[in-house]
PDB file of N, H, CA, C and O in Angstrom:
ATOM      1  N   MET A   1       0.845  -1.185   0.000  1.00  0.00           N
ATOM      2  CA  MET A   1       0.000   0.000   0.000  1.00  0.00           C
ATOM      3  C   MET A   1       0.892   1.251   0.000  1.00  0.00           C
ATOM      4  O   MET A   1       1.862   1.307   0.756  1.00  0.00           O
ATOM      5  N   PRO A   2       0.577   2.263  -0.841  1.00  0.00           N
ATOM      6  CA  PRO A   2       1.435   3.445  -0.911  1.00  0.00           C
ATOM      7  C   PRO A   2       1.318   4.310   0.343  1.00  0.00           C
ATOM      8  O   PRO A   2       0.342   4.240   1.089  1.00  0.00           O
ATOM      9  N   LYS A   3       2.345   5.124   0.543  1.00  0.00           N
ATOM     10  H   LYS A   3       3.139   5.181  -0.063  1.00  0.00           H
ATOM     11  CA  LYS A   3       2.353   6.038   1.690  1.00  0.00           C
ATOM     12  C   LYS A   3       1.347   7.150   1.464  1.00  0.00           C
ATOM     13  O   LYS A   3       1.035   7.513   0.330  1.00  0.00           O
ATOM     14  N   GLN A   4       0.844   7.685   2.576  1.00  0.00           N
ATOM     15  H   GLN A   4       1.097   7.390   3.497  1.00  0.00           H
ATOM     16  CA  GLN A   4      -0.082   8.809   2.479  1.00  0.00           C
ATOM     17  C   GLN A   4       0.711  10.093   2.305  1.00  0.00           C
ATOM     18  O   GLN A   4       1.707  10.316   2.995  1.00  0.00           O
ATOM     19  N   LYS A   5       0.267  10.933   1.382  1.00  0.00           N
ATOM     20  H   LYS A   5      -0.541  10.751   0.822  1.00  0.00           H
ATOM     21  CA  LYS A   5       0.966  12.185   1.137  1.00  0.00           C
ATOM     22  C   LYS A   5       0.531  13.232   2.165  1.00  0.00           C
ATOM     23  O   LYS A   5      -0.596  13.213   2.661  1.00  0.00           O
ATOM     24  N   THR A   6       1.452  14.141   2.468  1.00  0.00           N
ATOM     25  H   THR A   6       2.367  14.157   2.066  1.00  0.00           H
ATOM     26  CA  THR A   6       1.169  15.249   3.368  1.00  0.00           C
ATOM     27  C   THR A   6       0.292  16.261   2.644  1.00  0.00           C
ATOM     28  O   THR A   6       0.529  16.563   1.475  1.00  0.00           O
ATOM     29  N   HIS A   7      -0.721  16.787   3.329  1.00  0.00           N
ATOM     30  H   HIS A   7      -0.914  16.542   4.279  1.00  0.00           H
ATOM     31  CA  HIS A   7      -1.612  17.787   2.761  1.00  0.00           C
ATOM     32  C   HIS A   7      -0.869  19.121   2.702  1.00  0.00           C
ATOM     33  O   HIS A   7      -0.410  19.629   3.725  1.00  0.00           O
ATOM     34  N   SER A   8      -0.755  19.684   1.494  1.00  0.00           N
ATOM     35  H   SER A   8      -1.129  19.271   0.663  1.00  0.00           H
ATOM     36  CA  SER A   8       0.056  20.879   1.289  1.00  0.00           C
ATOM     37  C   SER A   8      -0.456  22.081   2.087  1.00  0.00           C
ATOM     38  O   SER A   8       0.338  22.851   2.627  1.00  0.00           O
ATOM     39  N   GLY A   9      -1.776  22.240   2.163  1.00  0.00           N
ATOM     40  H   GLY A   9      -2.421  21.613   1.725  1.00  0.00           H
ATOM     41  CA  GLY A   9      -2.344  23.357   2.912  1.00  0.00           C
ATOM     42  C   GLY A   9      -2.085  23.240   4.400  1.00  0.00           C
ATOM     43  O   GLY A   9      -1.854  24.241   5.078  1.00  0.00           O
ATOM     44  N   CYS A  10      -2.122  22.023   4.906  1.00  0.00           N
ATOM     45  H   CYS A  10      -2.310  21.210   4.356  1.00  0.00           H
ATOM     46  CA  CYS A  10      -1.901  21.802   6.340  1.00  0.00           C
ATOM     47  C   CYS A  10      -0.460  22.027   6.740  1.00  0.00           C
ATOM     48  O   CYS A  10      -0.189  22.569   7.811  1.00  0.00           O
ATOM     49  N   LYS A  11       0.458  21.620   5.900  1.00  0.00           N
ATOM     50  H   LYS A  11       0.238  21.180   5.030  1.00  0.00           H
ATOM     51  CA  LYS A  11       1.868  21.763   6.292  1.00  0.00           C
ATOM     52  C   LYS A  11       2.285  23.230   6.345  1.00  0.00           C
ATOM     53  O   LYS A  11       3.256  23.575   7.018  1.00  0.00           O
ATOM     54  N   LYS A  12       1.547  24.106   5.630  1.00  0.00           N
ATOM     55  H   LYS A  12       0.758  23.826   5.083  1.00  0.00           H
ATOM     56  CA  LYS A  12       1.834  25.538   5.686  1.00  0.00           C
ATOM     57  C   LYS A  12       1.217  26.195   6.916  1.00  0.00           C
ATOM     58  O   LYS A  12       1.722  27.212   7.392  1.00  0.00           O
ATOM     59  N   ARG A  13       0.132  25.629   7.434  1.00  0.00           N
ATOM     60  H   ARG A  13      -0.278  24.803   7.047  1.00  0.00           H
ATOM     61  CA  ARG A  13      -0.636  26.285   8.495  1.00  0.00           C
ATOM     62  C   ARG A  13      -0.414  25.732   9.891  1.00  0.00           C
ATOM     63  O   ARG A  13      -0.635  26.440  10.873  1.00  0.00           O
ATOM     64  N   PHE A  14       0.017  24.490  10.000  1.00  0.00           N
ATOM     65  H   PHE A  14       0.196  23.915   9.202  1.00  0.00           H
ATOM     66  CA  PHE A  14       0.108  23.844  11.310  1.00  0.00           C
ATOM     67  C   PHE A  14       1.500  23.296  11.567  1.00  0.00           C
ATOM     68  O   PHE A  14       2.206  22.888  10.644  1.00  0.00           O
ATOM     69  N   ARG A  15       1.886  23.292  12.848  1.00  0.00           N
ATOM     70  H   ARG A  15       1.313  23.623  13.598  1.00  0.00           H
ATOM     71  CA  ARG A  15       3.154  22.709  13.277  1.00  0.00           C
ATOM     72  C   ARG A  15       2.878  21.775  14.437  1.00  0.00           C
ATOM     73  O   ARG A  15       1.996  22.032  15.256  1.00  0.00           O
ATOM     74  N   LEU A  16       3.629  20.695  14.505  1.00  0.00           N
ATOM     75  H   LEU A  16       4.345  20.486  13.839  1.00  0.00           H
ATOM     76  CA  LEU A  16       3.508  19.772  15.626  1.00  0.00           C
ATOM     77  C   LEU A  16       4.584  20.101  16.658  1.00  0.00           C
ATOM     78  O   LEU A  16       5.747  20.298  16.306  1.00  0.00           O
ATOM     79  N   THR A  17       4.196  20.158  17.928  1.00  0.00           N
ATOM     80  H   THR A  17       3.251  19.998  18.213  1.00  0.00           H
ATOM     81  CA  THR A  17       5.162  20.381  18.990  1.00  0.00           C
ATOM     82  C   THR A  17       5.764  19.043  19.403  1.00  0.00           C
ATOM     83  O   THR A  17       5.322  17.985  18.953  1.00  0.00           O
ATOM     84  N   ALA A  18       6.769  19.100  20.257  1.00  0.00           N
ATOM     85  H   ALA A  18       7.128  19.959  20.623  1.00  0.00           H
ATOM     86  CA  ALA A  18       7.433  17.878  20.719  1.00  0.00           C
ATOM     87  C   ALA A  18       6.492  17.010  21.539  1.00  0.00           C
ATOM     88  O   ALA A  18       6.619  15.785  21.548  1.00  0.00           O
ATOM     89  N   SER A  19       5.543  17.647  22.232  1.00  0.00           N
ATOM     90  H   SER A  19       5.440  18.641  22.224  1.00  0.00           H
ATOM     91  CA  SER A  19       4.595  16.885  23.052  1.00  0.00           C
ATOM     92  C   SER A  19       3.410  16.356  22.248  1.00  0.00           C
ATOM     93  O   SER A  19       2.555  15.656  22.790  1.00  0.00           O
ATOM     94  N   GLY A  20       3.357  16.691  20.939  1.00  0.00           N
ATOM     95  H   GLY A  20       4.053  17.259  20.499  1.00  0.00           H
ATOM     96  CA  GLY A  20       2.304  16.160  20.082  1.00  0.00           C
ATOM     97  C   GLY A  20       1.119  17.074  19.888  1.00  0.00           C
ATOM     98  O   GLY A  20       0.137  16.688  19.254  1.00  0.00           O
ATOM     99  N   GLN A  21       1.192  18.298  20.432  1.00  0.00           N
ATOM    100  H   GLN A  21       1.989  18.611  20.948  1.00  0.00           H
ATOM    101  CA  GLN A  21       0.104  19.244  20.223  1.00  0.00           C
ATOM    102  C   GLN A  21       0.242  19.869  18.844  1.00  0.00           C
ATOM    103  O   GLN A  21       1.330  19.905  18.271  1.00  0.00           O
ATOM    104  N   VAL A  22      -0.881  20.362  18.316  1.00  0.00           N
ATOM    105  H   VAL A  22      -1.765  20.332  18.782  1.00  0.00           H
ATOM    106  CA  VAL A  22      -0.876  21.012  17.006  1.00  0.00           C
ATOM    107  C   VAL A  22      -0.978  22.513  17.229  1.00  0.00           C
ATOM    108  O   VAL A  22      -1.943  23.000  17.819  1.00  0.00           O
ATOM    109  N   LYS A  23       0.028  23.244  16.749  1.00  0.00           N
ATOM    110  H   LYS A  23       0.811  22.849  16.269  1.00  0.00           H
ATOM    111  CA  LYS A  23       0.100  24.682  16.941  1.00  0.00           C
ATOM    112  C   LYS A  23      -0.268  25.378  15.637  1.00  0.00           C
ATOM    113  O   LYS A  23       0.063  24.890  14.556  1.00  0.00           O
ATOM    114  N   PHE A  24      -0.958  26.528  15.737  1.00  0.00           N
ATOM    115  H   PHE A  24      -1.227  26.924  16.615  1.00  0.00           H
ATOM    116  CA  PHE A  24      -1.318  27.287  14.546  1.00  0.00           C
ATOM    117  C   PHE A  24      -1.320  28.770  14.866  1.00  0.00           C
ATOM    118  O   PHE A  24      -1.430  29.170  16.025  1.00  0.00           O
ATOM    119  N   ALA A  25      -1.196  29.576  13.829  1.00  0.00           N
ATOM    120  H   ALA A  25      -1.106  29.251  12.888  1.00  0.00           H
ATOM    121  CA  ALA A  25      -1.254  31.034  13.972  1.00  0.00           C
ATOM    122  C   ALA A  25      -2.696  31.468  13.796  1.00  0.00           C
ATOM    123  O   ALA A  25      -3.426  30.926  12.966  1.00  0.00           O
ATOM    124  N   ARG A  26      -3.093  32.443  14.578  1.00  0.00           N
ATOM    125  H   ARG A  26      -2.499  32.883  15.252  1.00  0.00           H
ATOM    126  CA  ARG A  26      -4.459  32.952  14.489  1.00  0.00           C
ATOM    127  C   ARG A  26      -4.702  33.624  13.140  1.00  0.00           C
ATOM    128  O   ARG A  26      -3.858  34.389  12.675  1.00  0.00           O
ATOM    129  N   PRO A  27      -5.839  33.352  12.506  1.00  0.00           N
ATOM    130  CA  PRO A  27      -6.133  34.021  11.236  1.00  0.00           C
ATOM    131  C   PRO A  27      -6.613  35.456  11.459  1.00  0.00           C
ATOM    132  O   PRO A  27      -7.018  35.813  12.565  1.00  0.00           O
ATOM    133  N   GLY A  28      -6.568  36.269  10.419  1.00  0.00           N
ATOM    134  H   GLY A  28      -6.239  35.979   9.520  1.00  0.00           H
ATOM    135  CA  GLY A  28      -7.080  37.633  10.507  1.00  0.00           C
ATOM    136  C   GLY A  28      -5.996  38.667  10.688  1.00  0.00           C
ATOM    137  O   GLY A  28      -6.282  39.793  11.096  1.00  0.00           O
ATOM    138  N   LYS A  29      -4.740  38.309  10.390  1.00  0.00           N
ATOM    139  H   LYS A  29      -4.507  37.395  10.059  1.00  0.00           H
ATOM    140  CA  LYS A  29      -3.630  39.227  10.590  1.00  0.00           C
ATOM    141  C   LYS A  29      -3.057  39.733   9.277  1.00  0.00           C
ATOM    142  O   LYS A  29      -2.057  40.451   9.269  1.00  0.00           O
ATOM    143  N   GLY A  30      -3.679  39.366   8.178  1.00  0.00           N
ATOM    144  H   GLY A  30      -4.491  38.782   8.185  1.00  0.00           H
ATOM    145  CA  GLY A  30      -3.091  39.649   6.880  1.00  0.00           C
ATOM    146  C   GLY A  30      -3.312  41.067   6.382  1.00  0.00           C
ATOM    147  O   GLY A  30      -2.359  41.738   5.985  1.00  0.00           O
ATOM    148  N   HIS A  31      -4.540  41.527   6.396  1.00  0.00           N
ATOM    149  H   HIS A  31      -5.314  40.982   6.718  1.00  0.00           H
ATOM    150  CA  HIS A  31      -4.846  42.854   5.880  1.00  0.00           C
ATOM    151  C   HIS A  31      -6.073  43.394   6.609  1.00  0.00           C
ATOM    152  O   HIS A  31      -6.632  42.716   7.471  1.00  0.00           O
ATOM    153  N   PHE A  32      -6.491  44.606   6.267  1.00  0.00           N
ATOM    154  H   PHE A  32      -6.036  45.157   5.567  1.00  0.00           H
ATOM    155  CA  PHE A  32      -7.563  45.337   6.965  1.00  0.00           C
ATOM    156  C   PHE A  32      -7.223  45.540   8.440  1.00  0.00           C
ATOM    157  O   PHE A  32      -8.087  45.423   9.310  1.00  0.00           O
ATOM    158  N   LEU A  33      -5.970  45.842   8.704  1.00  0.00           N
ATOM    159  H   LEU A  33      -5.269  45.937   7.998  1.00  0.00           H
ATOM    160  CA  LEU A  33      -5.550  45.989  10.096  1.00  0.00           C
ATOM    161  C   LEU A  33      -5.883  47.363  10.658  1.00  0.00           C
ATOM    162  O   LEU A  33      -5.870  47.545  11.876  1.00  0.00           O
ATOM    163  N   THR A  34      -6.182  48.340   9.794  1.00  0.00           N
ATOM    164  H   THR A  34      -6.193  48.192   8.806  1.00  0.00           H
ATOM    165  CA  THR A  34      -6.504  49.678  10.297  1.00  0.00           C
ATOM    166  C   THR A  34      -7.866  49.692  10.986  1.00  0.00           C
ATOM    167  O   THR A  34      -8.107  50.518  11.866  1.00  0.00           O
ATOM    168  N   LYS A  35      -8.748  48.793  10.595  1.00  0.00           N
ATOM    169  H   LYS A  35      -8.552  48.122   9.880  1.00  0.00           H
ATOM    170  CA  LYS A  35     -10.085  48.723  11.201  1.00  0.00           C
ATOM    171  C   LYS A  35     -10.045  48.074  12.574  1.00  0.00           C
ATOM    172  O   LYS A  35     -10.913  48.330  13.409  1.00  0.00           O
ATOM    173  N   LYS A  36      -9.039  47.233  12.815  1.00  0.00           N
ATOM    174  H   LYS A  36      -8.334  47.026  12.137  1.00  0.00           H
ATOM    175  CA  LYS A  36      -9.002  46.447  14.040  1.00  0.00           C
ATOM    176  C   LYS A  36      -8.336  47.232  15.157  1.00  0.00           C
ATOM    177  O   LYS A  36      -7.393  47.991  14.935  1.00  0.00           O
ATOM    178  N   SER A  37      -8.846  47.031  16.351  1.00  0.00           N
ATOM    179  H   SER A  37      -9.613  46.415  16.531  1.00  0.00           H
ATOM    180  CA  SER A  37      -8.294  47.745  17.496  1.00  0.00           C
ATOM    181  C   SER A  37      -6.933  47.175  17.871  1.00  0.00           C
ATOM    182  O   SER A  37      -6.566  46.073  17.465  1.00  0.00           O
ATOM    183  N   GLN A  38      -6.192  47.958  18.660  1.00  0.00           N
ATOM    184  H   GLN A  38      -6.490  48.853  18.990  1.00  0.00           H
ATOM    185  CA  GLN A  38      -4.854  47.538  19.066  1.00  0.00           C
ATOM    186  C   GLN A  38      -4.914  46.262  19.900  1.00  0.00           C
ATOM    187  O   GLN A  38      -4.045  45.398  19.783  1.00  0.00           O
ATOM    188  N   SER A  39      -5.942  46.143  20.742  1.00  0.00           N
ATOM    189  H   SER A  39      -6.648  46.844  20.838  1.00  0.00           H
ATOM    190  CA  SER A  39      -6.056  44.956  21.598  1.00  0.00           C
ATOM    191  C   SER A  39      -6.347  43.703  20.783  1.00  0.00           C
ATOM    192  O   SER A  39      -5.848  42.625  21.106  1.00  0.00           O
ATOM    193  N   VAL A  40      -7.147  43.834  19.735  1.00  0.00           N
ATOM    194  H   VAL A  40      -7.552  44.710  19.473  1.00  0.00           H
ATOM    195  CA  VAL A  40      -7.445  42.696  18.865  1.00  0.00           C
ATOM    196  C   VAL A  40      -6.184  42.253  18.141  1.00  0.00           C
ATOM    197  O   VAL A  40      -5.907  41.057  18.048  1.00  0.00           O
ATOM    198  N   LYS A  41      -5.413  43.214  17.625  1.00  0.00           N
ATOM    199  H   LYS A  41      -5.637  44.186  17.700  1.00  0.00           H
ATOM    200  CA  LYS A  41      -4.182  42.882  16.914  1.00  0.00           C
ATOM    201  C   LYS A  41      -3.161  42.248  17.853  1.00  0.00           C
ATOM    202  O   LYS A  41      -2.391  41.381  17.441  1.00  0.00           O
ATOM    203  N   LYS A  42      -3.154  42.672  19.090  1.00  0.00           N
ATOM    204  H   LYS A  42      -3.780  43.377  19.425  1.00  0.00           H
ATOM    205  CA  LYS A  42      -2.241  42.104  20.084  1.00  0.00           C
ATOM    206  C   LYS A  42      -2.598  40.651  20.369  1.00  0.00           C
ATOM    207  O   LYS A  42      -1.716  39.808  20.533  1.00  0.00           O
ATOM    208  N   LYS A  43      -3.904  40.361  20.427  1.00  0.00           N
ATOM    209  H   LYS A  43      -4.621  41.045  20.294  1.00  0.00           H
ATOM    210  CA  LYS A  43      -4.352  38.982  20.668  1.00  0.00           C
ATOM    211  C   LYS A  43      -4.044  38.078  19.482  1.00  0.00           C
ATOM    212  O   LYS A  43      -3.774  36.889  19.655  1.00  0.00           O
ATOM    213  N   LEU A  44      -4.084  38.641  18.276  1.00  0.00           N
ATOM    214  H   LEU A  44      -4.303  39.607  18.135  1.00  0.00           H
ATOM    215  CA  LEU A  44      -3.813  37.857  17.072  1.00  0.00           C
ATOM    216  C   LEU A  44      -2.344  37.458  16.950  1.00  0.00           C
ATOM    217  O   LEU A  44      -2.015  36.513  16.232  1.00  0.00           O
ATOM    218  N   ARG A  45      -1.463  38.170  17.647  1.00  0.00           N
ATOM    219  H   ARG A  45      -1.731  38.937  18.230  1.00  0.00           H
ATOM    220  CA  ARG A  45      -0.035  37.858  17.565  1.00  0.00           C
ATOM    221  C   ARG A  45       0.290  36.501  18.161  1.00  0.00           C
ATOM    222  O   ARG A  45       1.153  35.781  17.658  1.00  0.00           O
ATOM    223  N   LYS A  46      -0.401  36.160  19.227  1.00  0.00           N
ATOM    224  H   LYS A  46      -1.101  36.744  19.636  1.00  0.00           H
ATOM    225  CA  LYS A  46      -0.127  34.884  19.891  1.00  0.00           C
ATOM    226  C   LYS A  46      -0.718  33.743  19.082  1.00  0.00           C
ATOM    227  O   LYS A  46      -1.807  33.858  18.520  1.00  0.00           O
ATOM    228  N   GLY A  47       0.012  32.646  19.031  1.00  0.00           N
ATOM    229  H   GLY A  47       0.897  32.552  19.488  1.00  0.00           H
ATOM    230  CA  GLY A  47      -0.500  31.452  18.391  1.00  0.00           C
ATOM    231  C   GLY A  47      -1.434  30.722  19.338  1.00  0.00           C
ATOM    232  O   GLY A  47      -1.686  31.188  20.449  1.00  0.00           O
ATOM    233  N   SER A  48      -1.940  29.596  18.912  1.00  0.00           N
ATOM    234  H   SER A  48      -1.735  29.217  18.010  1.00  0.00           H
ATOM    235  CA  SER A  48      -2.830  28.820  19.756  1.00  0.00           C
ATOM    236  C   SER A  48      -2.678  27.346  19.408  1.00  0.00           C
ATOM    237  O   SER A  48      -2.004  26.984  18.443  1.00  0.00           O
ATOM    238  N   TYR A  49      -3.318  26.506  20.213  1.00  0.00           N
ATOM    239  H   TYR A  49      -3.865  26.800  20.996  1.00  0.00           H
ATOM    240  CA  TYR A  49      -3.243  25.063  20.010  1.00  0.00           C
ATOM    241  C   TYR A  49      -4.625  24.518  19.696  1.00  0.00           C
ATOM    242  O   TYR A  49      -5.628  25.004  20.217  1.00  0.00           O
ATOM    243  N   ILE A  50      -4.669  23.514  18.847  1.00  0.00           N
ATOM    244  H   ILE A  50      -3.854  23.120  18.424  1.00  0.00           H
ATOM    245  CA  ILE A  50      -5.930  22.880  18.480  1.00  0.00           C
ATOM    246  C   ILE A  50      -6.198  21.764  19.480  1.00  0.00           C
ATOM    247  O   ILE A  50      -5.289  21.044  19.892  1.00  0.00           O
ATOM    248  N   SER A  51      -7.465  21.637  19.862  1.00  0.00           N
ATOM    249  H   SER A  51      -8.204  22.223  19.528  1.00  0.00           H
ATOM    250  CA  SER A  51      -7.801  20.637  20.871  1.00  0.00           C
ATOM    251  C   SER A  51      -8.866  19.687  20.346  1.00  0.00           C
ATOM    252  O   SER A  51      -9.535  19.960  19.350  1.00  0.00           O
ATOM    253  N   GLY A  52      -9.003  18.584  21.029  1.00  0.00           N
ATOM    254  H   GLY A  52      -8.460  18.361  21.839  1.00  0.00           H
ATOM    255  CA  GLY A  52     -10.076  17.636  20.732  1.00  0.00           C
ATOM    256  C   GLY A  52      -9.836  16.805  19.493  1.00  0.00           C
ATOM    257  O   GLY A  52      -8.699  16.500  19.132  1.00  0.00           O
ATOM    258  N   LYS A  53     -10.930  16.447  18.853  1.00  0.00           N
ATOM    259  H   LYS A  53     -11.854  16.695  19.146  1.00  0.00           H
ATOM    260  CA  LYS A  53     -10.904  15.564  17.690  1.00  0.00           C
ATOM    261  C   LYS A  53     -10.176  16.210  16.513  1.00  0.00           C
ATOM    262  O   LYS A  53      -9.614  15.507  15.674  1.00  0.00           O
ATOM    263  N   ASN A  54     -10.182  17.545  16.445  1.00  0.00           N
ATOM    264  H   ASN A  54     -10.639  18.116  17.127  1.00  0.00           H
ATOM    265  CA  ASN A  54      -9.517  18.231  15.341  1.00  0.00           C
ATOM    266  C   ASN A  54      -8.024  17.939  15.302  1.00  0.00           C
ATOM    267  O   ASN A  54      -7.424  17.912  14.227  1.00  0.00           O
ATOM    268  N   THR A  55      -7.419  17.719  16.470  1.00  0.00           N
ATOM    269  H   THR A  55      -7.906  17.741  17.343  1.00  0.00           H
ATOM    270  CA  THR A  55      -5.997  17.390  16.532  1.00  0.00           C
ATOM    271  C   THR A  55      -5.713  16.119  15.746  1.00  0.00           C
ATOM    272  O   THR A  55      -4.760  16.062  14.968  1.00  0.00           O
ATOM    273  N   GLN A  56      -6.533  15.113  15.949  1.00  0.00           N
ATOM    274  H   GLN A  56      -7.307  15.160  16.581  1.00  0.00           H
ATOM    275  CA  GLN A  56      -6.336  13.835  15.255  1.00  0.00           C
ATOM    276  C   GLN A  56      -6.513  13.993  13.752  1.00  0.00           C
ATOM    277  O   GLN A  56      -5.776  13.387  12.973  1.00  0.00           O
ATOM    278  N   ASN A  57      -7.488  14.805  13.336  1.00  0.00           N
ATOM    279  H   ASN A  57      -8.087  15.297  13.969  1.00  0.00           H
ATOM    280  CA  ASN A  57      -7.721  15.027  11.907  1.00  0.00           C
ATOM    281  C   ASN A  57      -6.518  15.690  11.241  1.00  0.00           C
ATOM    282  O   ASN A  57      -6.126  15.313  10.137  1.00  0.00           O
ATOM    283  N   ILE A  58      -5.941  16.670  11.911  1.00  0.00           N
ATOM    284  H   ILE A  58      -6.260  16.976  12.808  1.00  0.00           H
ATOM    285  CA  ILE A  58      -4.809  17.393  11.335  1.00  0.00           C
ATOM    286  C   ILE A  58      -3.571  16.529  11.315  1.00  0.00           C
ATOM    287  O   ILE A  58      -2.787  16.601  10.369  1.00  0.00           O
ATOM    288  N   LYS A  59      -3.373  15.709  12.341  1.00  0.00           N
ATOM    289  H   LYS A  59      -4.010  15.651  13.110  1.00  0.00           H
ATOM    290  CA  LYS A  59      -2.228  14.792  12.339  1.00  0.00           C
ATOM    291  C   LYS A  59      -2.328  13.803  11.184  1.00  0.00           C
ATOM    292  O   LYS A  59      -1.316  13.419  10.598  1.00  0.00           O
ATOM    293  N   THR A  60      -3.549  13.394  10.860  1.00  0.00           N
ATOM    294  H   THR A  60      -4.371  13.705  11.337  1.00  0.00           H
ATOM    295  CA  THR A  60      -3.753  12.510   9.709  1.00  0.00           C
ATOM    296  C   THR A  60      -3.384  13.196   8.415  1.00  0.00           C
ATOM    297  O   THR A  60      -2.749  12.600   7.545  1.00  0.00           O
ATOM    298  N   LEU A  61      -3.790  14.481   8.282  1.00  0.00           N
ATOM    299  H   LEU A  61      -4.306  14.965   8.988  1.00  0.00           H
ATOM    300  CA  LEU A  61      -3.467  15.232   7.075  1.00  0.00           C
ATOM    301  C   LEU A  61      -1.965  15.513   6.973  1.00  0.00           C
ATOM    302  O   LEU A  61      -1.422  15.626   5.874  1.00  0.00           O
ATOM    303  N   LEU A  62      -1.299  15.625   8.129  1.00  0.00           N
ATOM    304  H   LEU A  62      -1.740  15.534   9.021  1.00  0.00           H
ATOM    305  CA  LEU A  62       0.149  15.832   8.121  1.00  0.00           C
ATOM    306  C   LEU A  62       0.907  14.524   7.974  1.00  0.00           C
ATOM    307  O   LEU A  62       2.137  14.519   7.930  1.00  0.00           O
ATOM    308  N   ALA A  63       0.187  13.422   7.900  1.00  0.00           N
ATOM    309  H   ALA A  63      -0.812  13.425   7.936  1.00  0.00           H
ATOM    310  CA  ALA A  63       0.767  12.077   7.758  1.00  0.00           C
ATOM    311  C   ALA A  63       1.714  11.744   8.912  1.00  0.00           C
ATOM    312  O   ALA A  63       2.813  11.233   8.697  1.00  0.00           O
ATOM    313  N   LYS A  64       1.276  12.037  10.134  1.00  0.00           N
ATOM    314  H   LYS A  64       0.383  12.452  10.309  1.00  0.00           H
ATOM    315  CA  LYS A  64       2.078  11.745  11.335  1.00  0.00           C
ATOM    316  C   LYS A  64       1.391  10.681  12.164  1.00  0.00           C
ATOM    317  O   LYS A  64       1.902  10.292  13.215  1.00  0.00           O
TER     318      LYS A  64
END
């Protein structure tokens, strides 16, 4: 049976940590930043971790 290929979109958006968590950058930081308040932009700087069943789905797409 052939190996599963890594999903190109996922490998650009998600990273796996050493403990196995899936890390991602918050969306909404690309453009239209003049409309957003300073506090919103500050919150968008921090990354976050995916939890629950979604973690397993993304690990499958990353072929891990």
